[in-house]
N, C-alpha and C positions, 0 to 999 in steps of 0.2 A: 504492498500498499505507498508506504513513504517514498518506494522508488517512481512509483508514478505521479505522487504529488511534486514530488521534488523534476521530471521531467513536465508539467504541467505547468509550475512556478516558473521554472528556467523560460516556457515561450510565453509566457505572459504574465510580465513580474507584477502588472497590477492591480495580480487579484492573490498579492503573496497574501494581503490580509483575511483573505479567506478559508485560507489553508484548515484554520481548526473546522469550518463550519464547513468543508466540504470533505474532510475526516469524519465527523461528527455523522454526516451523509449517508455518506458511505454503511459507517456499524451500524444504522440504523439499517438497511435495505438488507446488511447482512443479516443479523437477524432477525429481523422478519422473515426471512427466508429459513433460517434457521428453524425455524417454530415453526414452519409450514402456513408461512401466511403470505400471504397476495401483493403487488401495489397495482395501481389505480394511478392512471397520467391525466391531467387535463389542460388544457388550454388554448385559445381562439388564434385564428389564423396562422401565422409563419410558428408559435408556439404549439397549435394545434398538431402542424407537421413533426415539430420535435416530439409531440408525446408521440407517436406512432414510430418517431426515427427511437424512441427508448425504448420502449415494446420491441421492435425490430431486432436490438439487441440482446434484450433478456432473454428473449424465448426461442432464441437459438443459439449457436455457436458465434463468440464475438472475435474472440482471439487464441482461445487454447480449446482442446478437445473437449466435447462435452457426454463421454458413454451414456448411456441410460444405466437407470439401478438395477444391480443385481438382479433380484427382484425382478421387475421388468424383463429383464435379458431372459433368464430362466423361463418363465410365462407363454412368451412369444415362440421363444423354440419348445418346448413342451406340446404347446397346445395347437401349431402353428407348422409345426415342419419346416421346410425348405424357406416358405414363405415368410415364417414368421426370424427364420436367419435374416433373410434379405432385409429385414425391420432392424433386424438389431445390428445391423452393419449401417444403417444408414441412416434413422433415426437419432435424433442428439438430445438429452436432458436440457428439458427448457426449467426458465425461473417464470412462473403466473407473473404473468404481468397483463396489464386491460389497458389500452388508450380509450378513455370515455368518448369523442371523438367520430370514431369512425363507423356506430350503428347508425345509419341517415335515417331507417323508416322509425328507429326510438328516437331517435333526436327530436325530429320532426312532430314525431307523433305528443312528446312532451314539451316541445315550442307553443305546439296548436291548442293545446288543451290545457297547459299548465302556465306556460311564457316563457320565452327565452332564456330569462335568469335563471332557470329552474333545469336546464338540461343534466349538467353535471351531478347537482343536490340529488336531484331525481334518483340519478347510475349507483350514489354514491349508497346511499339509503337501501337500495335493492340487491349491491352488488357489496358492501363494505359489512367487515366483522371486526372486531378487538382485538390490535397487534397489525392490521393490515396496515397497507401506508398509504396515502395518498400525495403524492409528487401533483404540484401544481405550479405550472407555467403561467407568468402573464409581464409582459416587458414593465407596465405600469404598476403592477401592483396591486391594481386596482380596478379589474374585472368583476363586473358583478358575479358572473352566473360564479365562475371560479373562488371569489368569496365565499359566496352559499355552498361553494361545495366543502371549502374548510372546516363553515360552520356546519353541518350534516357533518363530514367526520369527526371533529372533537365531539360530536354527543353518539358517535357509533363508539366511540372510546379506541380510534384510530390515531395512529403516528402521522401527522401531519411536516409535511419537505416540502417549501416553497425555493423557487426560482423566480425572483424579479430583477428589476434594475436596482438601480442605486439606494430609492430611500425604500423602497419597501410597500410602501405607498400599505392599502388598507389591508394586506394580507400577511404584515409585519407581524400584529400581535397572535393573530393564529396559526404562526408556522412553529413548530418546535424544534426545526432548524430551519435555518433561512441563507441564502445565498445569492445577493442582493449585489450584481455584479456594478464595476466603476463605470457606468455608462447612463444614458437618458433616453438616447433618440432609439427610436425602435431597433433598427437594422444592429445597430450596435451592439447592443444588450444580446442580440441572439447571436450575435457572431460569439461573443463571449460564452453563452450559453453550450452553443454546442461541444467546446474541446471542454466543458468541464463535467456537461453527463455523459462522455465519451469517458471519460479518466471517473467516474464513479462506475458504469457498468464494467471498465474494467479492472475497476479493483475489486466490486463485488463478485463476479465472472473469476479471478485469479485466488480468492481467497476461498470458494464454495469449490473449485473444478481443480487446480494443482495437482 
């Protein structure tokens, strides 16, 4: 973890002050996965794309091999013979993560019936369990649907991890860990979010699959 942090900060010296927050975020995610929990991710616009990107890095191999757990391997081989062997050879162990921006039918139903500011909070209520993590992205920190999702996550006993611009906005008091990068312009914030969440995914993967 320290090597990954050192490399990240060497390339982006301005986020040195976030070292402890990034480490704490990685530890939060690792602890959730060690306890068979899941991660929900949400954001709007470019941050929605980032949410999907994060899920992609968590749900399959990112940088290191992820063989299936021995029990699943054994069951596949015993129950399905050669076809099971093929699955064992090709499938990878995923880390459960869901982007709350991806289910178009559900999002439009919530938006139409309840209101667009509740599209993430409603999913948190449905998916979230105590000990799960909500990873919330907003460049301003003030997106109403993201703030509502954080409130719902708190009520459900989830851990909350926020990625924002410099001020943290309305998300700041709702995040157990806040990574507020030193920019305010949307594009610049997102440019710093990407290497940070890549580093988080690397730290989680290498801790759990090394």
